[in-house]
Structure formats: structure tokens, C-alpha cells
N, C-alpha and C positions, 0 to 999 in steps of 0.2 A: 504494499500499500504505499501511496505517496502523500496522503494527507486526509483531512476530514473537511467535507463540504458543509458549511453552516449557513443557514438562511434565517431571516427574521421577517415575520409578518409586519406589515407597515404599522398595524395598530400597536405593536409592542413598544416601539420607541415613544409613542404618544401616551403611554400608560404609566402607572406608578412604577412598573418594572423597567422602564426605558433606561434609566441611569445605570442599571445593573447589567444590561446586555453586553456592553463592551468588555468589562472585566471578566464576565463569565465566559464570553467567547474566547478571550485570550487564554483563560485558565484551561478550557477544553482543548484548544489547539496545542498548548504547552504540554499538557498531560498526555495527549495523544502521541506526540512525538517521543516523549519519555518512555511510554509503554511500548512503542514500536522498536526502540533501541534495545530494550532488555528482553524482548520477546525471544522465546526459544524456537518457535515454529519456523522462523526464517532460516534457522540452521539445520532443520530437520526435514523440511519440505522444499521442493522445487516450487518457487513462488511464480505464478504466471497470471496474466490478465485474461479472463475468460472472454470469448467472442460471441457468446449467445446464451441460450437457455441451458445448453449442455455442450460439453466438449468431448471429443473422441481422441484417445491417446493410444499409440501403438509403438512398436519398435521395428527395426529392419534387421533381418538375419545377416550374418556376416558373409563375406565372399570367400572363395577358395584361395584367392591370391594369385600371384604370377606363376607361370610355368616356363621351363626352359623349352625353347622351340627350335634352336639350331639356326644356321644361316638361312635367311629368306623364309623362315617358317611362318605358318599361318597364325593369326591371332586366336588364341583359345577363347571360348565363350564362357563368361562367367555369369552368375545370376544371384539375385537377392529376392527376397520376398518378405511380405509384411509379417510381423510377429503377432502375438496374441493382442487383440484389441480390448480397450476398457473405456467405457463411457461414464462421465461423471457429470451429474445434473445439478445445477446450482440450487441452493436453498435460500429462501427469503428469511431474514432475521429482523425482528422488530422489537422495540421496547419504548416505553414512555415514562415520563416523570412529571408530576404535578406539584407546583409550588403555590400554595394558597396565598391570597392577598394578606390574610392574617399572619401567616408565617413570615412574610416579607416585612409586615409592620412591626412584628415583635422580635425579629432576629437581627443580630449584628451582621455586617456585611460578609465577614468570613463564614459565619454559619450559613448564610444564604448561598455562598458559592460551594459549600461542601456537597450539596445535593447534586448539582451538575457534575461535580468531580466524581462522585460515587457512580453516577450514571455512565460516565465515559469509562471509568475503571472497570465497571461491569461488562461493557462491551468487550474490552481486550481480554478480560478474564474468560469470557465466553469463548473467544477464539483459542486461547491457550488450553482450556478444558476440553474443547472439541477435538483439538489435535491430540491431546493426551488420551482422550477416550478412544481414539482410532488406534493409537499405538498400544494402549492397554488391552483392547479387544484382540489385537494381533498377538500380543504376548500370551494371552489366555486361550489362544486357538479358537476364538469365536468368529463366526461368519459375518457378523454385523456389530456395529457400535451404536449406542443410543445415548444421546445427551440433549437435555433441554427440548424434549419432544421430537428431536430429529433422529431418525434411524438411517444409517448409511452402511454400505457394504465395507467390510474390512478385508475382502479378498483381493488377491493380486489378479493381474490380467489373465493368468493361466487358470483361473477358477479355483485354485488352492488358497488356503489361508496363507498370509504373508510369510509366516515361519512354518515350514512344512518339511517332512522327511522325503517327499516324493514329488518334487517339482519335475514335471516331464518336459523336455525340450520339444519344440514344435516340429522340427524337421528330423533330427537324428541325435543320438547320444544317450547316455544312461541318465536315469533319474538322479536328482541331486538334492542334498539336504541343506538347509540353512537354520536348523533348530537343534540345539545340543544341550545335554543335561549337565555339563561341567560347570561347577561353581567357579567363580572368578579366582584366578591365581595368575602369577607371571607366565607359567607354562601354558595355562589355558589360553591366555591372551595371545601368546605367540602362535599357538596351534590354530586358533580360530582365525588369526590373520592369514596364515598360510592357507587355510581352507578356502577363504574368500578369494585369495589371489589365484586359486585354481578353479574358480567357477568358469563354467563353459557356457557359450551362448546356444541359441536354438539350432545352429549348424554344427554343434560340438566343437566350436572353435574357442581357443583360450581367449579370454577378455582382458581388459586392462583394469580390473577391479583392484583398487588399492585403499583399503580402509584407513581413515584418518581421524575418526571421531569415536569416542566412547560415550554411550548414553546410559545413565543409571538413574533410578529413583532416588529420592533424598533419604537414604537409609545410612545411619552413622557407620556401622561396621563395613558396609560395602564401599562407602565413600573413602574410608580410611585405607582399605586395601587397594583401591584403584590408585589413589594418589601416592601411596607407598610404592607401588609397582613401577609407576612411570615418572615419579617426581624427583628422582635422584640418579646421578650418573654412575653410581656404584650399584652392583647387583645385590639387592636385599636378601637373597637366599644363600649367599655364599659367605663363609667366614672371613675370606681374604678380600671381600669387596671387589670382585671382578667387575669388569665393564658391563653396564646395564644398557643394552642396545635399544631398550624401549624408551629411554629418557628423551624427553623433548619431542616426541613424535606424534603426540596425540592431543586432539582438542577434546576436553572432557566437558560434557554437559550433564549437570545435576539437575533434574527436572522434578521440582516438588510437586507439580500438578499431576505427575504420573502416579504418585503414591495412592490416590483414591481409586484408580482404575486397575490395580493389580491385586492379586490374592494376597491377604495378610500373611506375613511370615515368609513370603518368597523373596528372592534376591536376584531378579533378572538383570542381565546386562547385555547391551546391544552394541555391536560394531557397525559402523556406517562408513560408506565412501561418499563424501559430499560431492566430489567431482562427478562421479558416475551418476549420482542422483540428479544432478543438474543437467547433465548431458543426455541421459536416457530416460529420465522420468521414473524414479522409483516411487517416492512418496510425493504426490502432487497436491499442491494447494492453489486453488483458482479463485480469484476475486473477480466477480462480475461487476458489482456496484460498490464502490468505497462507501464508508460510512457517511450518511447524510443526516445532519442534525437540523431540525426545524423548531424554531421557537414561535409559539402563537399565544394569543389570549383567548381563553374561553369566554364567549359573550354572556353565557348564563351565570358563570360562577366568578368571573373576573380573575380566575387563576391563570398563572403562567404555565403552559404546557410545553414540555420538551419531548420531541419524538425523534427516535433514531431508526434508520432504515439502512440495511445493507444486504448484499447477496453474495454468498460464497459457499464453497464446499471443498472437500478433500478426499483423497483416496490413494490406493496403491496400484501401481502399474507393473514395473519390472522388479521382481523380488530380489534380484542379485545385488542391490545396493546395500543390503543390511543382512546380519545374521545374529541370531539370538543365543546367549548362553545362560545357564542357570534355569533352564526349563524343567517343568515337571516330567515331561517325556520327550524323547527325541533321540538323536544319534549321540555317539560318544566321541570326544576328541582324544582323550588321554586314557 
């Protein structure tokens, strides 16, 4: 998102609330920018602008590559085909806030501004929780995610849950797994990284998957282990402190919103390749209409009504951008 569109009814400026519109508008815009900067979803999803009511995503299978032909040899014929498709339909999101004339009469200016601030923070919290609900459903092996009356598919384009033991390539090759039961450790981290680097495409071709991000819920013990594993240049598992090749190589995202969407007592951890995600569309977030905020006066009650309107949705396309560790069931790395 690039900003918030704010409009004011002409009657607002002529009313008791008129003098408050400017400061409140500045507050909303400022808070919106602050929430966008600290949002985790921009680092976990490929953010794109939707072109209509729905958008269709797919991939293209790899080519065979060049062949030796000899002198004056004919050009070999290569081919590509479309991968598994996925359609994501936009959802309309709305909310409203009413500030009574009496509240404005009896409140200090800062108290009056808190209500619109809570209104805008609620919108950005909705975005974060919606994204967390999607990842939480994927971690739990669910086919769909539900949040704030919206139910959306949590499946990848191949029709399997995002994290699955039997992702089948479209053209050729063996089934592949991106879900593992191993708890987090330095060895499990290295093993899962290698597993992702060996992911193959729908033509059974080696891809350029290179995970660079670790996503975890806000769990103290897991957070301590992850930062201990990658936060020092010496190997924490050796008495002589050998070189730790994991040091400085990972972007760590601790997502507290994820906690409420995973099973209590579990400690899932996810590796992601942010570059692959952006190039090929792993987790896709599409914004059709940026947040529009409208301020009006209710002619019947004289209250100041703030209304928010936006359209967006998200979903998973190519499963190869991510792999899950610490799952209840799945493959084994070590």
C-alpha cells in the first residue's frame, strides 16, 4: 500500500467537529505510515496491486536448456508450459466509528483523537491477523483460514495444503515434501536449508531456491534458540567454538500475531526464500482498493461518523518458497 485516501463531507467543516478534522486527518495518515513500516506481511507476502474483482496466478515450467549440436547443427526445439493456476478473489472490508457530539463536547482534544487512532490501528491489525490466520491454517494443515467473517483457501496452487509431504510436480519428477517434524536446532536449520535448495520444479529441474528468512511465533524458548543458533560467529554446539556458518545469513521475523493461530504448546518454525517468493509468487497479497476513510455528519444525531473501506485478499500459489519445521506430522530431516 502507498497511503490512505481520506475524504471529508462538506458539512463536516461547517460543524462543531470542523476544527478537529485537520489534526485527526494528520494523525490517521501518520499512524498509517507507522503501521505500514512495522508490518510483517510485507516481508512474508509478495505484495501486488490487484487488477479487478479477482486475479489469476500461475507459474511457467522450466526449459530443458541448451544442447550440443555440432557444426551447422539444427536448433533443438524447447518448450515451456503453464504451471498450476490459482485464482484469488478480492474481499471487501469495512468498519465505522461514531463520535457523538456529547463526547466531543466533554472530551479533551487528545481523547477525541484517540478514537480515530484506534480505528486506523484496528485496520492494520486486521491485515496482520488475516495474514497470520493464513499462515496459521497452513501450519495446522487446514484447507482454509477464517478470520473476521472471511473464509479463504489456505491451499497452494497444486491443490495440496501449503505444507505437505506429497507435492506432485505437474509434468515429471517425484513427489516432494516441505513439512518436517524436526524441532529447531542448528543441525535442523542446516538440513532444512539444504532440503529447500534441492527443491525441483514441475519439469523436475533444480530451482534457485535459497532460503533467507526464519519465521517463528513469539515463543520465548524458540526465540532464544533461533537467535543463539544464528546470532554469533562461533559454533554454539562445539566446546572449541568452531566457525558458525549460519551467522549473519538470516532475516528473523518473530510474529506475535501468529501465536493465536497455532496449536498451543507447539513450536513451529518456517524457512522462506523472499526472492523466490517475489519472483514466482509463493504467498501473494493483493490490494485492490487501498484504505479509504470518509468523515461525515449524521444529520439525525449530529454525530461525526468515520467510515473505512478497503478491498484485499491473500493466498498461496507456489509452495516452494517455504518449508515448515516442528510440525506434528511430516517428513524427517535428521
